[in-house]
C-alpha positions in Angstrom: 73.6 151.9 108.5 74.5 148.4 109.8 70.8 147.6 110.1 70.1 148.7 106.6 73.1 146.6 105.3 71.7 143.6 107.2 68.4 144.0 105.4 70.2 144.2 102.0 72.2 141.1 102.9 69.1 139.2 103.9 67.4 140.3 100.6 70.4 138.9 98.6 70.2 135.7 100.6 66.5 135.3 100.1 67.0 135.7 96.4 69.9 133.2 96.6 67.7 130.6 98.4 64.9 130.9 95.9 67.4 130.6 93.0 69.0 127.5 94.6 65.6 125.8 95.1 64.9 126.5 91.4 68.2 124.9 90.5 69.7 128.2 89.3 73.0 127.5 91.1 75.1 130.2 89.4 72.6 132.9 90.4 72.5 131.6 93.9 76.3 131.8 94.1 76.3 135.4 92.7 73.6 136.6 95.1 75.3 135.1 98.1 78.7 136.7 97.1 76.9 140.1 97.0 75.6 139.4 100.5 79.1 138.4 101.8 80.5 141.7 100.5 78.5 143.5 103.2 80.9 142.0 105.8 79.6 141.7 109.4 76.1 142.7 108.3 75.8 139.4 106.5 74.5 136.4 108.5 76.9 133.5 109.1 74.4 131.3 107.2 75.7 132.9 103.9 79.0 130.9 104.1 77.0 127.7 104.5 74.6 128.6 101.7 77.4 129.4 99.2 79.3 126.3 100.3 76.3 124.1 99.5 75.9 125.9 96.1 79.6 125.3 95.3 79.1 121.7 96.3 76.2 121.3 93.9 78.2 123.0 91.1 81.1 120.6 91.6 83.5 123.3 92.9 84.6 121.2 95.9 87.6 123.3 97.0 85.4 126.5 97.3 82.7 124.4 98.9 85.1 123.1 101.6 86.5 126.5 102.3 83.1 128.2 102.7 81.6 125.5 104.9 84.7 125.6 107.1 84.2 129.3 107.6 80.6 128.7 108.6 81.7 126.0 111.1 84.1 128.4 112.8 81.1 130.3 114.2 78.5 127.4 114.2 80.5 124.3 115.1 77.5 122.2 116.2 75.6 122.1 112.9 75.5 118.5 111.8 74.3 119.4 108.2 77.4 121.5 107.7 79.8 118.7 108.9 78.0 116.2 106.7 78.3 118.4 103.6 81.9 119.3 104.4 82.6 115.5 104.5 81.1 115.2 101.0 83.4 117.9 99.7 86.4 116.3 101.3 85.5 112.9 99.8 85.3 114.4 96.3 88.7 116.0 96.8 90.1 112.6 97.8 90.8 113.7 101.4 89.3 110.5 102.9 90.7 111.0 106.4 89.2 114.5 106.7 85.9 113.2 105.2 85.7 110.4 107.8 86.5 112.8 110.6 83.6 115.1 109.6 81.2 112.2 109.3 82.2 111.1 112.8 81.4 114.6 114.0 78.1 114.5 112.2 77.2 111.2 113.9 78.2 112.5 117.4 76.0 115.6 116.9 73.1 113.7 115.3 73.4 109.9 116.0 70.0 109.0 114.5 70.9 110.1 110.9 71.3 107.3 108.5 73.2 109.0 105.7 76.5 109.7 107.6 76.8 106.0 108.4 76.3 105.1 104.7 78.9 107.7 103.6 81.4 106.5 106.2 80.8 102.9 105.0 81.7 103.8 101.5 85.0 105.3 102.7 85.7 102.1 104.7 84.8 99.9 101.7 88.3 99.4 100.4 90.3 99.4 103.6 88.0 97.4 105.9 85.1 95.5 104.2 83.8 94.1 107.6 83.6 97.6 109.1 82.0 98.8 105.9 79.2 96.2 106.3 78.6 97.2 109.9 78.2 100.8 109.0 75.9 100.0 106.1 73.8 97.8 108.4 73.5 100.7 110.8 72.3 103.0 108.1 69.8 100.4 106.9 68.5 99.8 110.4 68.0 103.6 111.0 66.1 103.9 107.7 65.2 100.5 106.3 62.9 101.9 103.6 65.6 104.0 101.9 66.6 102.1 98.8 70.1 103.5 98.6 70.9 102.0 102.0 69.7 98.6 100.9 71.8 98.9 97.7 74.9 100.0 99.7 74.6 97.2 102.1 74.1 94.7 99.3 77.2 96.0 97.5 79.2 95.9 100.8 78.2 92.2 101.2 79.0 91.5 97.6 82.5 93.1 97.8 83.2 91.2 101.0 82.3 87.9 99.3 78.9 87.3 100.9 77.2 87.0 97.6 74.2 84.9 98.7 73.3 87.5 101.4 73.8 90.3 98.9 71.6 88.6 96.3 68.9 88.0 98.8 68.9 91.7 100.0 69.1 93.2 96.5 66.4 90.9 95.1 64.0 91.8 97.9 64.7 95.5 97.3 64.0 95.1 93.6 60.6 93.8 94.5 59.5 97.3 95.7 61.9 99.6 93.8 62.4 98.0 90.3 63.1 101.4 88.7 66.1 102.3 90.9 69.0 102.3 88.4 71.8 101.5 90.9 69.8 98.7 92.3 69.3 97.1 88.9 73.0 97.4 88.1 74.2 95.9 91.4 71.5 93.1 91.3 73.0 92.3 87.9 76.5 92.2 89.4 75.3 89.9 92.2 73.5 87.5 89.7 76.7 87.5 87.6 78.8 86.5 90.7 76.2 83.7 91.3 76.7 82.3 87.8 73.2 83.4 86.7 74.5 85.1 83.5 71.2 85.3 81.6 69.4 86.9 84.5 72.4 89.2 85.1 72.2 90.4 81.5 68.5 91.0 81.8 68.9 93.2 84.9 71.9 95.0 83.4 69.8 95.8 80.3 67.1 97.2 82.6 69.8 99.4 84.2 70.9 100.7 80.8 67.3 101.6 80.0 67.1 103.6 83.2 70.5 105.2 82.8 71.6 105.0 79.2 74.7 107.2 79.9 76.2 105.0 82.6 79.1 103.2 81.0 79.5 100.7 83.9 76.2 99.2 83.0 77.5 98.5 79.5 80.7 96.9 80.9 78.6 94.7 83.1 76.3 93.7 80.3 79.3 92.9 78.1 80.7 90.6 80.7 77.4 88.7 81.1 76.9 88.4 77.3 80.5 87.1 77.1 79.7 84.3 79.6 76.6 83.1 77.7 78.5 83.0 74.4 77.0 86.1 72.7 80.4 87.4 71.7 79.3 89.9 69.0 76.6 91.4 71.3 79.1 91.6 74.1 81.5 93.5 71.8 78.7 95.9 71.0 78.0 96.5 74.7 81.7 97.2 75.3 81.8 99.5 72.3 79.0 101.5 73.8 80.9 101.7 77.1 84.0 103.0 75.3 82.0 105.6 73.4 80.8 107.0 76.7 84.2 106.6 78.4 87.0 106.1 75.8 89.7 105.7 78.5 87.9 103.1 80.7 90.6 100.4 81.0 88.2 97.6 82.1 86.0 98.1 79.0 89.1 98.1 76.8 90.7 95.0 78.4 87.4 93.1 78.3 87.0 94.1 74.6 90.5 92.8 74.0 89.7 89.4 75.5 86.8 89.2 73.0 89.2 90.1 70.2 91.4 87.2 71.2 88.5 84.8 71.3 87.6 85.9 67.7 91.2 85.3 66.5 91.9 89.1 66.2 95.2 88.7 68.0 96.9 92.1 67.1 94.0 94.1 68.5 93.6 91.7 71.5 97.2 91.9 72.7 97.2 95.7 72.2 94.1 96.2 74.3 95.3 93.8 77.0 98.1 96.3 77.8 95.5 98.7 79.3 95.3 96.3 82.3 98.1 98.4 83.8 95.6 101.2 84.2 93.1 99.2 86.2 93.5 100.3 89.9 93.3 96.9 91.5 95.7 95.2 89.0 97.9 92.8 90.9 101.1 94.1 89.3 100.9 97.8 89.9 103.9 99.0 87.9 107.1 97.7 86.3 110.2 98.3 88.4 112.2 99.8 85.5 112.3 100.8 81.9 109.7 98.7 79.9 111.2 96.6 77.1 109.7 97.3 73.7 111.3 94.4 71.8 114.5 96.4 70.9 117.5 94.0 70.9 120.2 96.6 70.5 120.1 98.2 73.9 118.4 95.6 76.1 120.6 92.6 76.8 119.7 92.0 80.4 115.9 91.6 80.7 113.8 91.2 83.8 110.6 89.3 83.2 107.8 89.4 85.8 105.1 86.8 86.4 101.6 88.2 86.6 98.1 87.1 87.7 97.7 83.4 88.6 100.0 80.3 88.5 98.3 79.0 85.4 99.0 82.2 83.5 102.7 81.9 84.5 102.8 78.3 83.4 101.1 79.0 80.1 103.2 82.1 79.1 106.5 80.8 80.4 106.8 79.2 76.9 108.1 82.6 75.7 111.2 82.4 77.9 112.8 80.0 75.5 112.4 82.5 72.7 114.1 85.2 74.7 117.1 83.1 75.5 117.3 81.9 71.9 117.6 85.5 70.6 120.5 86.1 73.0 118.8 87.8 75.9 120.1 87.4 79.5 116.9 86.7 81.2 115.9 86.9 84.9 112.4 85.9 85.7 110.5 86.7 88.9 108.0 83.9 89.8 106.1 82.8 93.0 108.1 80.4 95.2 105.9 77.4 94.3 107.0 77.7 90.6 110.7 78.5 91.2 112.0 74.9 91.1 110.0 73.9 88.0 110.8 77.0 86.0 114.5 76.7 86.8 114.7 73.0 85.7 112.7 73.8 82.5 114.8 76.9 81.5 118.3 76.3 82.7 119.7 79.5 81.1 117.2 81.7 83.0 118.0 83.2 86.4 115.1 82.8 88.9 114.2 85.3 91.7 111.2 85.5 94.0 111.0 89.3 94.4 112.4 92.4 92.7 112.9 94.7 95.7 116.7 94.2 95.8 117.4 93.1 92.2 118.8 95.9 90.0 120.9 94.0 87.5 118.8 94.6 84.4 118.5 96.9 81.5 114.8 96.7 81.0 111.8 94.7 82.1 108.5 93.3 80.9 105.5 91.3 82.2 105.4 87.7 81.0 101.8 88.3 79.7 103.1 91.2 77.5 105.4 89.0 75.5 102.8 87.8 73.0 102.3 91.4 71.9 106.1 91.9 71.5 106.4 88.8 69.4 103.2 89.6 67.4 101.7 86.2 68.3 98.9 84.9 66.1 97.4 81.5 65.8 100.1 80.0 63.5 103.1 81.1 65.5 102.1 80.4 69.1 105.3 78.8 70.7 104.5 75.0 70.6 107.7 73.3 71.5 106.3 70.7 73.9 106.9 69.8 76.5 108.4 73.1 77.5 108.0 72.4 81.3 109.5 69.4 82.9 110.8 68.4 86.3 114.3 67.1 87.1 114.8 63.4 86.1 115.9 62.6 89.6 112.6 64.0 91.0 110.6 61.9 88.4 112.5 58.8 89.6 111.9 59.7 93.2 108.2 59.8 92.6 108.3 56.6 90.6 109.8 54.9 93.6 107.1 56.4 95.9 104.3 55.2 93.8 105.7 51.7 93.2 104.4 49.3 90.6 100.7 49.7 89.6 98.4 47.3 87.9 95.6 49.8 87.2 95.4 52.9 85.0 96.9 55.8 86.9 94.9 59.0 86.5 95.5 62.4 88.2 92.5 64.5 89.2 92.1 68.2 90.2 88.7 69.7 90.6 89.2 73.2 92.2 91.5 76.2 92.1 92.2 79.3 94.1 88.9 80.2 95.8 90.0 83.9 95.8 89.9 84.1 92.0 86.8 86.1 90.9 85.9 83.5 88.2 86.4 80.5 90.5 82.7 79.5 90.2 83.3 78.9 86.4 86.3 76.5 86.8 85.9 74.8 90.2 83.7 72.0 91.5 83.3 70.2 94.8 84.7 66.8 95.3 81.2 65.5 95.8 80.3 66.6 92.3 83.0 64.3 90.8 82.5 61.5 93.3 80.6 59.2 90.9 83.6 59.3 88.5 85.9 58.1 91.2 83.9 54.9 91.6 85.0 53.6 88.2 86.8 50.3 88.6 90.4 49.5 87.4 91.5 53.2 87.8 94.0 54.3 90.4 93.1 58.0 91.2 95.7 60.4 92.4 95.0 64.0 93.7 97.3 66.4 91.9 96.2 69.7 93.5 98.0 71.0 96.5 95.3 73.0 98.3 92.1 71.2 99.3 89.1 73.1 100.8 87.8 72.0 104.2 84.6 70.4 102.9 86.5 68.5 100.2 89.1 67.3 102.7 86.3 65.8 104.9 84.8 64.2 101.8 88.3 62.8 100.8 88.6 61.1 104.2 85.7 58.9 103.2 87.4 57.8 100.0 90.3 55.5 100.9 90.7 54.5 97.2 91.9 58.0 96.3 95.7 58.5 96.8 96.7 61.8 98.5 100.2 63.1 98.3 102.3 65.8 100.0 103.3 68.2 97.2 105.9 70.8 98.2 105.6 72.9 95.0 104.7 72.7 91.3 107.8 70.7 90.5 106.5 67.9 92.7 103.1 68.1 90.9 104.9 67.8 87.5 107.0 64.9 88.7 103.9 63.1 90.0 102.1 63.7 86.7 105.0 62.4 84.8 104.4 59.0 86.5 100.7 58.9 85.7 99.0 57.5 82.6 96.5 60.3 82.3 
């Protein structure tokens, strides 16, 4: 009887394999279930087969369970460990996925895909390790386009954009119809400032995969940079049609609304930035303030994003104190002294971990929405930032009397900012300007990059100063003519 049952089970499995190969996954699962009902007469392979079918159908919990059952009897099958890793990755169990990939590599070290999968897991936590793993996958199978793309993306995410662009451009030469390659080549061109070329590649990616909303988001960003605002909005509208809750598409669309003077829509969409996974202010530490003045007298305001954003939006602090709010603002240390001098009624803190004395809280960048800011009611009491008079006098004494026009110069910002290419220059690029006679140049930026520092050493006519914080910068600027 057991022999007959085994034949029946093998018949079910044969039908299941044929159905799987035809893409009839549901039938493959049902046939394999029938084989498994025969118990010990069913070959162990059945658990692996149904696990792979569940994996194909997107049922990752069942896939993981079935493949684990198979590995209990066949622990040295690298295919099973690799597919179990895929199931774990989809379930968000990254440690288990990485462990299974390591087992796959130990059993079959010449396979390229496990290195690539392991590299994708390492991408967020350790970009250098990710690159090493992607390189290993590429070296094992240099003709596999997906490995070239993965390595290019790893290099791009780690900041090696020139290397990424070189690799992705070469790959595009022999695989121009690979959608993910077109998309990531577009991203690399965007990072390089080649926005027209980026838009062209992103359009190609859309032609190849018209249902991929990320391609539309990328195209929207490129079109924005080259000034095609209406076309950029159309691309982002397509992205939102495909994925209505995508926060990046919504926020980018909101930025375009603001550029077009559509303030109400722009501020509303900007609030979706809280849903972006890598946003630098992950969550508010308490009850959000909605503008209600009856129950929120003690308000905690948090700075967000860069120093420039905090300086620009701090103009709203005066409005808060004028309407009777007791305001505490959390700012970076370099801004603490300047903000305190400029807004004497405001309490300043550097972190919120131990601060609990507030009724509600809000981000500084959310205040324009609360106050329904449009073009004609932007707070414009200027100056709204000013250093202490004693500090201005101190800098006046440091500089002494001058006979030339005193001009401050800053040419670069934070190199970690994603859009740094669009706002920063090298000192060498502005060097001809610094040769103009009858001008006394003063460096007003605190952080200077190594190449610029070496260049600065060859320019004795440029005055360099030690700036402790932004209050020093403001006091220095107060003593300049321009």
